[in-house]
C-alpha positions as CSV (number, residue, x, y, z in Angstrom):
1,M,19.7,55.2,59.2
2,R,18.5,55.4,62.8
3,K,21.1,54.6,65.4
4,F,20.0,52.6,68.4
5,Y,21.1,55.2,70.9
6,R,19.8,58.1,68.9
7,T,16.2,57.1,69.3
8,L,13.5,57.3,72.0
9,I,11.6,54.0,71.8
10,L,8.2,53.7,73.1
11,I,7.0,50.1,73.5
12,L,3.4,49.4,74.3
13,A,3.3,45.7,75.1
14,I,0.9,43.1,76.5
15,S,2.3,40.4,78.7
16,G,2.0,38.9,82.1
17,L,5.3,40.0,83.6
18,L,5.7,42.5,86.3
19,L,8.6,44.9,86.9
20,P,8.7,46.8,90.2
21,L,8.2,50.6,90.0
22,G,8.9,53.2,92.6
23,C,11.4,51.2,94.7
24,S,13.3,53.1,97.4
25,E,16.7,51.8,96.2
26,N,18.4,50.3,93.1
27,V,17.4,46.7,92.8
28,E,18.1,43.9,90.3
29,E,15.3,43.2,87.8
30,D,13.1,40.0,88.0
31,S,15.3,37.1,87.1
32,S,12.4,35.0,85.9
33,S,13.1,32.8,82.8
34,S,9.8,33.9,81.2
35,S,10.2,36.1,78.1
36,V,8.2,38.6,76.2
37,S,8.7,40.0,72.6
38,Y,7.8,43.3,70.9
39,E,7.9,44.9,67.5
40,G,7.2,48.3,66.0
41,P,7.9,51.0,63.4
42,G,11.1,53.1,62.8
43,S,13.6,50.8,61.1
44,E,11.7,47.6,62.2
45,W,12.6,47.3,65.9
46,G,12.3,44.2,68.0
47,M,12.9,43.6,71.7
48,T,12.9,40.5,73.9
49,R,13.2,40.5,77.7
50,T,13.9,37.4,79.8
51,G,14.1,38.3,83.4
52,S,16.7,41.1,83.8
53,S,18.3,40.4,80.3
54,Y,17.2,42.5,77.3
55,T,18.0,41.9,73.6
56,F,17.2,44.7,71.0
57,T,17.3,44.2,67.3
58,M,16.9,46.6,64.4
59,E,16.7,46.0,60.6
60,D,16.9,48.8,58.0
61,G,17.6,47.3,54.6
62,S,21.1,45.9,54.7
63,D,21.8,47.6,58.1
64,G,21.2,45.9,61.4
65,L,21.9,46.0,65.1
66,T,21.7,43.5,68.0
67,I,22.2,45.0,71.5
68,N,22.2,43.1,74.7
69,A,21.7,44.8,78.1
70,T,21.0,44.1,81.8
71,G,18.5,46.1,84.0
72,E,18.1,47.3,87.5
73,T,15.3,49.5,89.0
74,L,16.0,53.0,90.2
75,S,14.3,55.0,93.0
76,T,12.5,57.1,90.4
77,G,10.7,54.1,89.0
78,H,12.8,54.0,85.9
79,T,14.9,50.9,84.8
80,K,18.6,51.5,84.3
81,L,19.8,49.4,81.3
82,T,23.6,48.8,80.9
83,V,24.8,47.6,77.5
84,T,26.8,44.3,77.7
85,S,27.4,43.7,74.0
86,S,26.5,45.2,70.6
87,T,26.8,43.8,67.0
88,A,26.3,46.0,63.9
89,T,26.0,45.1,60.2
90,G,26.1,47.4,57.2
91,S,26.5,51.1,58.1
92,A,24.7,50.7,61.4
93,T,26.5,52.0,64.6
94,G,25.7,50.7,68.0
95,P,26.5,51.7,71.6
96,S,29.6,50.7,73.5
97,N,29.7,48.2,76.4
98,G,28.9,50.0,79.6
99,D,26.7,52.6,78.0
100,V,23.5,53.4,79.9
101,A,19.9,53.9,78.8
102,H,16.7,54.2,80.9
103,A,13.3,52.5,80.6
104,I,10.0,52.0,82.3
105,E,7.7,49.0,82.4
106,V,4.2,49.0,83.8
107,S,3.2,45.5,84.7
108,G,4.3,44.2,81.3
109,T,1.8,46.5,79.6
110,A,4.0,49.5,78.7
111,F,7.7,49.5,78.2
112,L,9.4,52.9,77.5
113,L,13.1,53.3,76.5
114,K,15.2,56.4,76.3
115,P,18.6,55.7,74.7
116,M,21.7,57.9,75.3
117,E,22.2,60.3,72.4
118,A,20.7,63.7,71.8
119,N,17.9,64.4,69.2
120,S,15.8,61.5,70.3
121,E,12.3,61.0,69.1
122,T,9.5,58.5,69.7
123,I,9.2,55.1,68.0
124,A,6.4,52.7,69.1
125,M,6.3,48.9,69.4
126,V,3.6,46.5,70.6
127,S,3.7,42.9,71.8
128,S,4.4,40.6,68.8
129,G,1.7,38.6,67.1
130,S,-1.5,39.9,68.8
131,C,-4.5,40.9,66.6
132,P,-7.7,42.5,68.2
133,S,-10.4,39.9,68.9
134,S,-13.2,42.5,68.7
135,D,-14.0,46.0,67.6
136,F,-12.6,48.8,69.8
137,D,-12.4,52.6,70.2
138,A,-9.2,54.3,71.2
139,N,-8.0,57.8,72.0
140,W,-4.7,58.7,70.2
141,V,-2.0,61.2,70.5
142,I,0.9,62.0,68.1
143,G,4.0,60.3,69.4
144,H,6.4,61.2,66.6
145,R,6.4,63.7,63.8
146,P,9.5,64.8,61.8
147,S,11.0,68.3,62.6
148,G,10.0,69.4,59.1
149,G,6.4,68.5,59.7
150,N,3.5,70.5,61.1
151,K,4.2,72.9,64.0
152,I,2.3,72.5,67.3
153,T,0.7,75.9,66.7
154,D,-0.8,74.8,63.3
155,D,-4.5,74.8,64.0
156,A,-5.1,72.7,60.9
157,A,-2.8,69.9,62.0
158,A,-4.3,66.9,63.9
159,W,-2.3,66.1,67.1
160,F,-4.8,64.0,69.0
161,G,-8.2,62.4,68.4
162,T,-10.1,59.1,68.4
163,I,-9.9,56.0,66.2
164,T,-12.5,53.2,65.7
165,W,-11.5,49.8,64.4
166,N,-13.9,47.3,62.8
167,T,-12.4,43.8,63.0
168,S,-14.6,42.2,60.3
169,S,-14.1,44.9,57.6
170,G,-10.6,45.8,58.5
171,Q,-11.6,49.5,58.5
172,A,-10.3,52.3,60.7
173,S,-12.3,55.5,61.1
174,F,-11.3,58.7,62.7
175,P,-14.4,60.4,64.2
176,L,-12.4,63.1,66.0
177,Q,-9.1,64.8,65.0
178,R,-8.0,68.0,66.7
179,A,-5.2,70.6,67.0
180,V,-3.7,71.3,70.4
181,E,-4.6,74.9,70.3
182,D,-8.2,75.3,71.2
183,G,-8.5,71.5,71.2
184,G,-11.4,71.3,73.7
185,A,-15.1,70.5,73.1
186,S,-15.6,74.0,71.5
187,G,-12.5,73.7,69.3
188,V,-12.4,73.3,65.5
189,G,-12.3,69.6,64.5
190,G,-9.9,68.3,61.9
191,E,-10.7,66.1,58.9
192,G,-12.5,62.9,59.8
193,G,-13.1,60.0,57.4
194,S,-12.1,56.4,57.3
195,Q,-9.7,54.0,55.5
196,T,-9.9,50.4,54.8
197,L,-6.6,48.8,55.8
198,G,-7.4,45.1,55.4
199,S,-7.1,42.1,57.7
200,C,-4.8,41.8,60.7
201,S,-2.1,39.1,60.6
202,S,0.3,38.4,63.4
203,G,-0.6,41.7,65.1
204,T,0.0,44.1,62.1
205,V,-1.9,45.5,59.1
206,E,-0.3,47.3,56.1
207,A,-1.9,49.6,53.5
208,S,-0.6,51.9,50.7
209,Q,-0.8,55.6,51.3
210,S,-0.2,58.8,49.3
211,C,2.2,61.1,51.2
212,N,4.5,64.1,50.6
213,D,7.3,62.0,49.1
214,G,4.9,60.0,46.9
215,S,3.3,56.6,47.5
216,T,4.4,54.9,50.7
217,T,3.0,52.6,53.5
218,M,0.8,52.9,56.5
219,K,1.4,50.2,59.1
220,V,-0.7,49.4,62.2
221,Y,0.6,47.4,65.2
222,F,-2.2,46.0,67.4
223,T,-2.6,44.3,70.7
224,T,-5.7,42.4,71.9
225,S,-6.3,44.9,74.7
226,G,-6.9,47.8,72.4
227,L,-3.5,49.4,72.5
228,A,-2.4,50.4,68.9
229,I,0.4,52.1,67.1
230,V,-0.2,53.6,63.7
231,A,2.8,54.5,61.6
232,T,1.7,56.7,58.8
233,C,3.7,57.7,55.7
234,V,6.6,55.4,56.7
235,D,10.0,56.8,55.7
236,D,8.5,60.1,54.4
237,S,10.7,63.0,55.4
238,V,7.8,65.3,56.1
239,D,4.6,63.4,56.7
240,E,5.8,60.3,58.7
241,S,4.1,60.2,62.1
242,H,3.6,57.6,64.9
243,I,0.2,57.7,66.5
244,I,-0.2,56.1,70.0
245,G,-3.7,54.7,70.7
246,I,-4.9,54.0,74.2
247,P,-8.3,52.3,74.9
248,Q,-11.1,54.8,75.2
249,P,-13.1,54.7,78.5
250,S,-16.8,53.8,78.0
251,S,-17.8,56.5,80.5
252,S,-16.3,59.6,82.1
253,I,-13.9,59.3,85.0
254,A,-15.6,59.0,88.4
255,A,-13.2,61.4,90.0
256,V,-10.0,62.9,88.6
257,T,-8.4,62.2,92.0
258,S,-8.1,58.6,91.0
259,L,-5.3,59.7,88.6
260,Y,-3.4,61.5,91.4
261,G,-0.1,60.0,92.4
262,D,3.6,59.8,91.6
263,Y,4.7,58.9,88.1
264,A,7.9,58.0,86.2
265,G,8.2,59.1,82.6
266,F,10.0,60.7,79.6
267,M,9.7,64.1,78.0
268,F,10.6,65.0,74.5
269,D,11.6,68.7,74.5
270,A,11.5,70.1,71.0
271,D,12.8,73.4,72.2
272,A,16.1,71.7,73.2
273,D,15.7,68.9,70.7
274,E,16.3,66.4,73.5
275,T,14.6,63.6,75.4
276,Y,14.8,63.6,79.2
277,A,13.8,61.2,82.0
278,V,11.3,62.8,84.3
279,T,9.2,62.2,87.4
280,G,5.7,63.5,87.7
281,S,3.5,64.3,90.7
282,F,-0.2,64.7,89.9
283,A,-2.1,66.3,92.8
284,S,-4.7,68.9,93.7
285,G,-3.8,72.5,93.0
286,S,-5.6,75.9,93.5
287,G,-8.9,75.0,91.9
288,T,-7.2,72.7,89.4
289,S,-5.4,69.4,89.2
290,D,-1.7,70.0,88.7
291,M,1.0,67.7,87.2
292,T,4.5,68.8,88.3
293,V,7.2,67.5,86.0
294,Q,10.8,67.2,87.2
295,V,13.6,66.5,84.8
296,V,16.1,63.9,86.3
297,T,19.6,63.3,84.9
298,G,22.7,61.1,85.5
299,N,23.1,57.4,85.1
300,D,21.2,56.8,88.3
301,L,18.7,59.7,87.7
302,D,19.7,61.3,91.0
303,T,20.3,64.9,89.8
304,N,17.3,67.3,89.3
305,G,17.1,69.6,86.2
306,S,14.3,71.9,85.0
307,S,10.8,71.6,86.4
308,Y,7.4,72.5,84.9
309,T,3.7,72.4,85.9
310,F,0.6,72.1,83.9
311,E,-2.9,72.6,85.2
312,I,-6.1,70.8,84.4
313,A,-9.3,72.7,85.4
314,A,-12.4,70.7,86.3
315,A,-13.9,71.6,82.8
316,G,-10.8,70.1,81.2
317,V,-11.4,66.6,82.5
318,D,-12.9,64.3,79.8
319,D,-12.7,67.2,77.3
320,P,-13.2,66.9,74.4
321,G,-14.3,63.3,75.2
322,N,-13.9,60.5,77.7
323,G,-10.3,59.7,78.4
324,F,-8.8,63.1,77.6
325,L,-7.4,65.9,79.9
326,N,-7.2,69.4,78.5
327,G,-5.2,72.1,80.2
328,E,-2.2,74.5,80.0
329,F,1.2,75.1,81.5
330,S,1.3,77.5,84.5
331,T,4.0,79.6,82.7
332,C,4.3,80.3,79.0
333,S,6.7,82.2,76.8
334,A,5.8,83.4,73.3
335,G,9.3,82.4,72.0
336,S,9.3,82.2,68.2
337,V,5.5,82.7,67.7
338,E,4.7,86.0,66.0
339,E,1.0,86.1,67.1
340,A,1.2,84.4,70.5
341,D,-1.9,84.1,72.6
342,G,-0.1,83.7,75.9
343,T,-1.2,80.2,76.7
344,C,0.8,77.0,76.3
345,E,-1.9,74.3,75.9
346,V,-1.5,70.6,76.6
347,V,-3.8,67.7,75.8
348,C,-3.4,64.2,77.4
349,A,-5.0,60.8,76.9
350,Y,-5.3,58.8,80.1
351,A,-5.9,55.1,81.0
352,E,-6.8,53.9,84.4
353,D,-5.6,50.6,85.7
354,V,-3.9,49.6,82.5
355,N,-4.5,46.0,81.6
356,S,-5.6,45.4,85.3
357,S,-2.1,46.4,86.4
358,G,-3.2,48.8,89.1
359,K,-1.2,51.5,87.3
360,N,-2.4,54.6,85.5
361,M,-0.9,55.9,82.2
362,I,-1.0,59.5,81.0
363,Y,0.3,60.5,77.6
364,C,0.4,64.2,76.6
365,V,1.3,66.5,73.7
366,G,1.4,70.3,74.0
367,Q,3.1,73.6,73.5
368,H,6.5,74.0,75.2
369,P,6.3,76.5,78.2
370,S,9.5,78.2,76.9
371,D,8.2,78.6,73.3
372,E,4.6,78.3,72.2
373,D,5.7,77.3,68.8
374,K,7.7,74.2,70.0
375,R,6.3,70.8,70.9
376,V,6.6,68.9,74.2
377,T,5.6,65.3,74.5
378,L,5.2,63.6,77.9
379,L,4.4,60.1,78.8
380,F,3.9,59.0,82.5
381,V,3.4,55.6,84.1
382,E,2.3,55.6,87.7
383,N,4.7,54.2,90.4
Protein backbone atom coordinates (compact mmCIF):
# COMPACT_ATOMS: atom_id res chain seq x y z
CA MET A 1 0.00 0.00 0.00
CA ARG A 2 1.47 3.35 -1.03
CA LYS A 3 0.55 6.32 1.18
CA PHE A 4 -0.26 9.57 -0.58
CA TYR A 5 2.35 11.55 1.31
CA ARG A 6 4.98 8.84 0.97
CA THR A 7 5.22 9.12 -2.79
CA LEU A 8 6.88 11.53 -5.19
CA ILE A 9 4.42 11.86 -8.05
CA LEU A 10 5.59 12.95 -11.43
CA ILE A 11 2.71 14.01 -13.64
CA LEU A 12 3.36 14.71 -17.31
CA ALA A 13 0.18 16.27 -18.68
CA ILE A 14 -1.11 18.02 -21.76
CA SER A 15 -3.58 20.87 -21.31
CA GLY A 16 -4.03 24.54 -22.15
CA LEU A 17 -3.73 25.93 -18.63
CA LEU A 18 -0.86 28.09 -17.39
CA LEU A 19 0.55 28.34 -13.89
CA PRO A 20 3.07 31.16 -13.24
CA LEU A 21 6.64 30.04 -12.49
CA GLY A 22 9.47 32.04 -10.97
CA CYS A 23 7.36 34.70 -9.26
CA SER A 24 9.08 37.09 -6.86
CA GLU A 25 6.60 36.46 -4.05
CA ASN A 26 3.96 33.99 -2.92
CA VAL A 27 0.80 34.38 -5.01
CA GLU A 28 -2.50 32.56 -5.25
CA GLU A 29 -2.87 30.15 -8.18
CA ASP A 30 -5.04 30.87 -11.20
CA SER A 31 -8.67 30.78 -10.08
CA SER A 32 -9.97 29.85 -13.55
CA SER A 33 -12.90 27.43 -13.53
CA SER A 34 -11.28 25.31 -16.29
CA SER A 35 -10.11 21.88 -15.17
CA VAL A 36 -7.60 19.25 -16.32
CA SER A 37 -7.35 15.57 -15.31
CA TYR A 38 -4.45 13.10 -15.16
CA GLU A 39 -3.81 9.38 -14.53
CA GLY A 40 -0.80 7.14 -14.05
CA PRO A 41 0.88 4.08 -12.49
CA GLY A 42 1.65 3.33 -8.86
CA SER A 43 -1.68 2.36 -7.23
CA GLU A 44 -3.68 4.00 -10.07
CA TRP A 45 -3.43 7.68 -9.24
CA GLY A 46 -5.65 10.41 -10.60
CA MET A 47 -5.59 14.19 -10.21
CA THR A 48 -7.86 17.03 -11.27
CA ARG A 49 -7.05 20.73 -10.95
CA THR A 50 -9.66 23.47 -11.24
CA GLY A 51 -8.06 26.87 -10.84
CA SER A 52 -6.22 26.77 -7.49
CA SER A 53 -8.11 23.71 -6.20
CA TYR A 54 -6.61 20.20 -6.48
CA THR A 55 -8.22 16.80 -5.96
CA PHE A 56 -6.05 13.66 -5.83
CA THR A 57 -7.47 10.13 -5.89
CA MET A 58 -5.79 6.75 -5.45
CA GLU A 59 -7.13 3.21 -5.81
CA ASP A 60 -5.23 0.07 -4.75
CA GLY A 61 -7.63 -2.85 -4.53
CA SER A 62 -10.03 -2.14 -1.65
CA ASP A 63 -7.87 0.76 -0.43
CA GLY A 64 -8.44 4.30 -1.61
CA LEU A 65 -7.74 7.96 -0.93
CA THR A 66 -9.27 11.29 -1.88
CA ILE A 67 -7.24 14.39 -0.99
CA ASN A 68 -8.24 18.01 -1.58
CA ALA A 69 -5.74 20.87 -1.49
CA THR A 70 -5.25 24.52 -2.48
CA GLY A 71 -2.15 26.01 -4.14
CA GLU A 72 -0.01 29.13 -4.18
CA THR A 73 3.18 29.87 -6.13
CA LEU A 74 6.49 30.37 -4.29
CA SER A 75 9.47 32.51 -5.31
CA THR A 76 11.40 29.35 -6.29
CA GLY A 77 8.83 28.54 -8.99
CA HIS A 78 7.33 25.65 -7.00
CA THR A 79 3.66 25.50 -6.04
CA LYS A 80 2.89 25.11 -2.33
CA LEU A 81 -0.09 22.78 -1.80
CA THR A 82 -1.95 22.84 1.52
CA VAL A 83 -4.26 19.92 2.33
CA THR A 84 -7.85 20.97 3.12
CA SER A 85 -9.43 17.52 3.50
CA SER A 86 -8.58 13.84 3.18
CA THR A 87 -10.79 10.72 3.06
CA ALA A 88 -9.39 7.17 3.23
CA THR A 89 -10.96 3.75 2.70
CA GLY A 90 -9.64 0.30 3.59
CA SER A 91 -6.16 0.37 5.11
CA ALA A 92 -5.10 3.57 3.34
CA THR A 93 -3.76 6.47 5.43
CA GLY A 94 -3.91 10.04 4.20
CA PRO A 95 -2.37 13.37 5.25
CA SER A 96 -3.84 15.73 7.85
CA ASN A 97 -5.50 19.07 7.15
CA GLY A 98 -2.82 21.75 6.91
CA ASP A 99 -0.08 19.37 5.71
CA VAL A 100 2.03 20.87 2.93
CA ALA A 101 3.39 19.40 -0.31
CA HIS A 102 5.21 21.07 -3.21
CA ALA A 103 4.62 20.89 -6.96
CA ILE A 104 5.58 22.42 -10.31
CA GLU A 105 3.56 22.94 -13.47
CA VAL A 106 5.01 24.05 -16.78
CA SER A 107 2.24 25.64 -18.79
CA GLY A 108 -0.07 22.69 -18.24
CA THR A 109 2.44 20.31 -19.82
CA ALA A 110 4.28 18.99 -16.77
CA PHE A 111 3.04 18.75 -13.20
CA LEU A 112 5.43 17.49 -10.52
CA LEU A 113 4.41 16.79 -6.93
CA LYS A 114 6.58 16.01 -3.91
CA PRO A 115 4.53 14.90 -0.86
CA MET A 116 5.71 15.25 2.72
CA GLU A 117 7.02 11.92 3.96
CA ALA A 118 10.53 10.45 3.61
CA ASN A 119 11.46 7.55 1.29
CA SER A 120 9.66 9.13 -1.67
CA GLU A 121 10.00 7.73 -5.18
CA THR A 122 8.72 8.66 -8.60
CA ILE A 123 5.30 7.77 -10.01
CA ALA A 124 4.25 9.10 -13.41
CA MET A 125 0.90 10.32 -14.72
CA VAL A 126 -0.24 11.80 -18.03
CA SER A 127 -3.32 13.69 -19.14
CA SER A 128 -6.34 11.41 -19.21
CA GLY A 129 -7.71 9.98 -22.44
CA SER A 130 -5.14 11.02 -25.07
CA CYS A 131 -3.75 8.47 -27.57
CA PRO A 132 -0.96 9.38 -30.03
CA SER A 133 -2.30 10.45 -33.42
CA SER A 134 0.90 9.47 -35.28
CA ASP A 135 4.14 7.51 -34.89
CA PHE A 136 6.80 9.12 -32.70
CA ASP A 137 10.30 8.74 -31.26
CA ALA A 138 11.10 9.62 -27.66
CA ASN A 139 14.11 9.67 -25.36
CA TRP A 140 13.50 7.99 -22.01
CA VAL A 141 15.04 7.99 -18.56
CA ILE A 142 14.24 5.63 -15.68
CA GLY A 143 12.08 7.57 -13.23
CA HIS A 144 11.51 4.84 -10.66
CA ARG A 145 13.15 1.52 -9.81
CA PRO A 146 12.71 -0.42 -6.53
CA SER A 147 15.59 -0.30 -4.04
CA GLY A 148 16.09 -4.04 -4.57
CA GLY A 149 16.57 -3.56 -8.33
CA ASN A 150 19.65 -2.81 -10.41
CA LYS A 151 22.31 -0.47 -9.01
CA ILE A 152 23.27 2.65 -10.90
CA THR A 153 26.80 1.21 -11.34
CA ASP A 154 25.47 -1.93 -13.07
CA ASP A 155 26.76 -1.55 -16.63
CA ALA A 156 24.34 -4.24 -17.82
CA ALA A 157 21.29 -2.29 -16.61
CA ALA A 158 19.46 0.11 -18.91
CA TRP A 159 18.86 3.50 -17.29
CA PHE A 160 18.15 5.58 -20.41
CA GLY A 161 17.59 5.15 -24.12
CA THR A 162 15.14 5.68 -26.99
CA ILE A 163 11.70 4.30 -27.84
CA THR A 164 9.85 4.25 -31.16
CA TRP A 165 6.06 3.83 -31.26
CA ASN A 166 4.18 2.58 -34.31
CA THR A 167 0.53 3.63 -34.01
CA SER A 168 -0.93 1.29 -36.64
CA SER A 169 0.78 -1.89 -35.35
CA GLY A 170 0.74 -1.00 -31.65
CA GLN A 171 4.42 -1.91 -31.48
CA ALA A 172 7.08 -0.28 -29.32
CA SER A 173 10.75 -0.76 -30.19
CA PHE A 174 13.82 0.20 -28.17
CA PRO A 175 16.70 0.97 -30.57
CA LEU A 176 18.94 2.34 -27.80
CA GLN A 177 19.31 1.22 -24.17
CA ARG A 178 22.29 2.31 -22.09
CA ALA A 179 23.80 2.18 -18.63
CA VAL A 180 24.77 5.47 -16.97
CA GLU A 181 28.43 4.51 -16.62
CA ASP A 182 30.15 5.05 -19.97
CA GLY A 183 26.76 5.78 -21.48
CA GLY A 184 27.98 8.06 -24.27
CA ALA A 185 28.33 7.37 -27.98
CA SER A 186 31.25 4.98 -27.43
CA GLY A 187 29.52 3.16 -24.55
CA VAL A 188 28.21 -0.38 -24.59
CA GLY A 189 24.57 -0.57 -25.66
CA GLY A 190 21.98 -2.57 -23.76
CA GLU A 191 19.56 -5.07 -25.25
CA GLY A 192 17.29 -3.66 -27.95
CA GLY A 193 14.31 -5.39 -29.51
CA SER A 194 10.63 -4.63 -29.74
CA GLN A 195 7.33 -5.63 -28.17
CA THR A 196 3.83 -5.55 -29.59
CA LEU A 197 1.59 -3.98 -26.97
CA GLY A 198 -1.69 -3.55 -28.86
CA SER A 199 -3.99 -0.65 -29.61
CA CYS A 200 -4.21 2.47 -27.50
CA SER A 201 -7.57 3.20 -25.86
CA SER A 202 -8.31 6.29 -23.76
CA GLY A 203 -4.61 7.09 -23.55
CA THR A 204 -3.36 3.71 -22.28
CA VAL A 205 -2.11 0.35 -23.56
CA GLU A 206 -1.67 -2.82 -21.48
CA ALA A 207 0.26 -6.04 -22.20
CA SER A 208 1.34 -9.12 -20.24
CA GLN A 209 5.00 -9.39 -19.25
CA SER A 210 7.28 -11.96 -17.60
CA CYS A 211 9.11 -10.49 -14.57
CA ASN A 212 10.95 -11.55 -11.42
CA ASP A 213 7.77 -12.33 -9.46
CA GLY A 214 6.16 -14.15 -12.41
CA SER A 215 3.70 -12.95 -15.05
CA THR A 216 2.57 -9.36 -14.57
CA THR A 217 1.57 -6.30 -16.59
CA MET A 218 3.23 -3.56 -18.61
CA LYS A 219 1.11 -0.42 -18.94
CA VAL A 220 1.83 2.57 -21.15
CA TYR A 221 0.29 6.03 -20.63
CA PHE A 222 0.37 8.28 -23.70
CA THR A 223 -0.29 11.88 -24.66
CA THR A 224 -0.81 13.16 -28.18
CA SER A 225 2.35 15.32 -27.99
CA GLY A 226 4.71 12.33 -27.62
CA LEU A 227 5.13 12.35 -23.85
CA ALA A 228 4.84 8.79 -22.53
CA ILE A 229 5.12 6.87 -19.27
CA VAL A 230 5.88 3.14 -19.37
CA ALA A 231 5.21 1.17 -16.18
CA THR A 232 7.00 -2.16 -16.53
CA CYS A 233 6.55 -5.24 -14.30
CA VAL A 234 3.75 -3.55 -12.35
CA ASP A 235 3.76 -4.51 -8.62
CA ASP A 236 6.92 -6.62 -9.03
CA SER A 237 9.13 -6.12 -5.94
CA VAL A 238 12.38 -6.23 -7.96
CA ASP A 239 11.70 -5.42 -11.60
CA GLU A 240 9.01 -2.68 -11.49
CA SER A 241 10.20 0.52 -13.13
CA HIS A 242 8.64 3.70 -14.49
CA ILE A 243 10.15 5.03 -17.71
CA ILE A 244 9.61 8.70 -18.59
CA GLY A 245 9.60 9.42 -22.34
CA ILE A 246 10.24 12.91 -23.74
CA PRO A 247 9.79 13.70 -27.48
CA GLN A 248 13.06 13.23 -29.33
CA PRO A 249 14.36 16.28 -31.25
CA SER A 250 14.63 15.72 -35.01
CA SER A 251 17.99 17.49 -35.11
CA SER A 252 20.80 18.44 -32.75
CA ILE A 253 20.42 21.55 -30.59
CA ALA A 254 21.50 24.77 -32.32
CA ALA A 255 23.31 25.98 -29.19
CA VAL A 256 23.35 24.55 -25.67
CA THR A 257 23.02 28.13 -24.42
CA SER A 258 19.32 27.93 -25.36
CA LEU A 259 18.95 25.64 -22.32
CA TYR A 260 20.65 28.12 -19.99
CA GLY A 261 18.47 29.66 -17.30
CA ASP A 262 16.94 29.20 -13.85
CA TYR A 263 14.90 26.09 -13.06
CA ALA A 264 12.64 24.67 -10.36
CA GLY A 265 12.77 20.95 -9.75
CA PHE A 266 12.93 17.89 -7.53
CA MET A 267 15.77 15.53 -6.67
CA PHE A 268 15.48 11.95 -5.46
CA ASP A 269 18.58 11.25 -3.36
CA ALA A 270 19.09 7.49 -3.01
CA ASP A 271 22.04 8.08 -0.64
CA ALA A 272 19.67 9.67 1.90
CA ASP A 273 16.57 7.81 0.59
CA GLU A 274 14.76 11.13 0.36
CA THR A 275 13.23 13.51 -2.17
CA TYR A 276 14.02 17.24 -2.04
CA ALA A 277 12.73 20.34 -3.76
CA VAL A 278 15.61 22.02 -5.60
CA THR A 279 16.41 25.01 -7.74
CA GLY A 280 18.78 24.76 -10.69
CA SER A 281 20.94 27.29 -12.51
CA PHE A 282 22.26 26.18 -15.91
CA ALA A 283 25.04 28.45 -17.19
CA SER A 284 28.47 28.59 -18.79
CA GLY A 285 31.32 27.12 -16.77
CA SER A 286 35.06 26.76 -17.37
CA GLY A 287 34.94 25.09 -20.77
CA THR A 288 31.70 23.37 -19.84
CA SER A 289 28.03 24.05 -19.26
CA ASP A 290 27.30 23.74 -15.53
CA MET A 291 24.04 22.96 -13.73
CA THR A 292 24.21 24.11 -10.11
CA VAL A 293 21.63 22.31 -7.96
CA GLN A 294 20.49 23.89 -4.66
CA VAL A 295 18.34 21.94 -2.19
CA VAL A 296 15.60 24.15 -0.66
CA THR A 297 13.57 23.21 2.42
CA GLY A 298 10.74 24.48 4.65
CA ASN A 299 7.08 25.01 3.86
CA ASP A 300 7.95 28.10 1.81
CA LEU A 301 11.22 26.58 0.45
CA ASP A 302 13.14 29.53 1.88
CA THR A 303 16.00 27.63 3.56
CA ASN A 304 19.03 26.38 1.59
CA GLY A 305 20.46 22.90 2.10
CA SER A 306 23.18 21.00 0.22
CA SER A 307 24.30 22.07 -3.26
CA TYR A 308 25.85 20.12 -6.15
CA THR A 309 27.16 20.93 -9.63
CA PHE A 310 27.33 18.72 -12.68
CA GLU A 311 29.26 19.64 -15.81
CA ILE A 312 28.41 19.05 -19.47
CA ALA A 313 31.36 19.33 -21.87
CA ALA A 314 30.76 20.31 -25.49
CA ALA A 315 31.23 16.68 -26.54
CA GLY A 316 28.49 15.65 -24.10
CA VAL A 317 25.76 17.67 -25.84
CA ASP A 318 23.47 15.45 -27.96
CA ASP A 319 25.48 12.42 -26.82
CA PRO A 320 24.72 9.56 -27.45
CA GLY A 321 21.94 11.05 -29.61
CA ASN A 322 19.78 14.12 -30.19
CA GLY A 323 18.09 15.29 -27.00
CA PHE A 324 20.64 13.91 -24.51
CA LEU A 325 23.22 15.59 -22.27
CA ASN A 326 26.10 13.47 -20.96
CA GLY A 327 28.32 14.73 -18.13
CA GLU A 328 29.57 14.24 -14.58
CA PHE A 329 29.41 15.83 -11.14
CA SER A 330 32.27 18.19 -10.25
CA THR A 331 32.96 16.19 -7.07
CA CYS A 332 32.67 12.44 -6.57
CA SER A 333 33.12 10.06 -3.62
CA ALA A 334 33.63 6.33 -4.08
CA GLY A 335 31.32 5.61 -1.14
CA SER A 336 30.31 1.96 -1.12
CA VAL A 337 31.81 1.07 -4.53
CA GLU A 338 34.67 -1.44 -4.28
CA GLU A 339 36.13 -0.65 -7.71
CA ALA A 340 35.39 3.05 -8.06
CA ASP A 341 36.53 4.93 -11.17
CA GLY A 342 36.44 8.39 -9.54
CA THR A 343 33.69 9.81 -11.73
CA CYS A 344 30.01 10.26 -10.86
CA GLU A 345 28.35 10.31 -14.25
CA VAL A 346 24.96 11.80 -15.15
CA VAL A 347 22.79 11.55 -18.27
CA CYS A 348 19.89 13.90 -19.04
CA ALA A 349 17.12 14.04 -21.61
CA TYR A 350 16.08 17.56 -22.53
CA ALA A 351 13.14 19.14 -24.32
CA GLU A 352 13.11 22.72 -25.59
CA ASP A 353 9.95 24.83 -25.54
CA VAL A 354 7.81 21.98 -24.20
CA ASN A 355 4.42 21.93 -25.92
CA SER A 356 5.08 25.51 -27.17
CA SER A 357 5.15 26.71 -23.56
CA GLY A 358 8.39 28.69 -23.82
CA LYS A 359 9.76 26.46 -21.03
CA ASN A 360 12.58 23.92 -21.22
CA MET A 361 12.59 20.62 -19.34
CA ILE A 362 15.66 18.61 -18.28
CA TYR A 363 15.37 15.13 -16.74
CA CYS A 364 18.48 13.38 -15.40
CA VAL A 365 19.65 10.17 -13.77
CA GLY A 366 23.16 9.64 -12.44
CA GLN A 367 25.57 8.50 -9.77
CA HIS A 368 25.27 10.38 -6.49
CA PRO A 369 28.31 12.65 -5.87
CA SER A 370 28.53 11.31 -2.29
CA ASP A 371 28.48 7.65 -3.35
CA GLU A 372 29.13 6.33 -6.88
CA ASP A 373 26.97 3.29 -6.13
CA LYS A 374 23.82 5.31 -5.25
CA ARG A 375 21.35 6.89 -7.67
CA VAL A 376 20.31 10.50 -7.96
CA THR A 377 17.34 11.51 -10.13
CA LEU A 378 16.77 15.15 -11.06
CA LEU A 379 13.92 16.82 -12.95
CA PHE A 380 14.02 20.51 -13.83
CA VAL A 381 11.42 22.86 -15.34
CA GLU A 382 12.55 26.29 -16.47
CA ASN A 383 11.18 29.32 -14.60
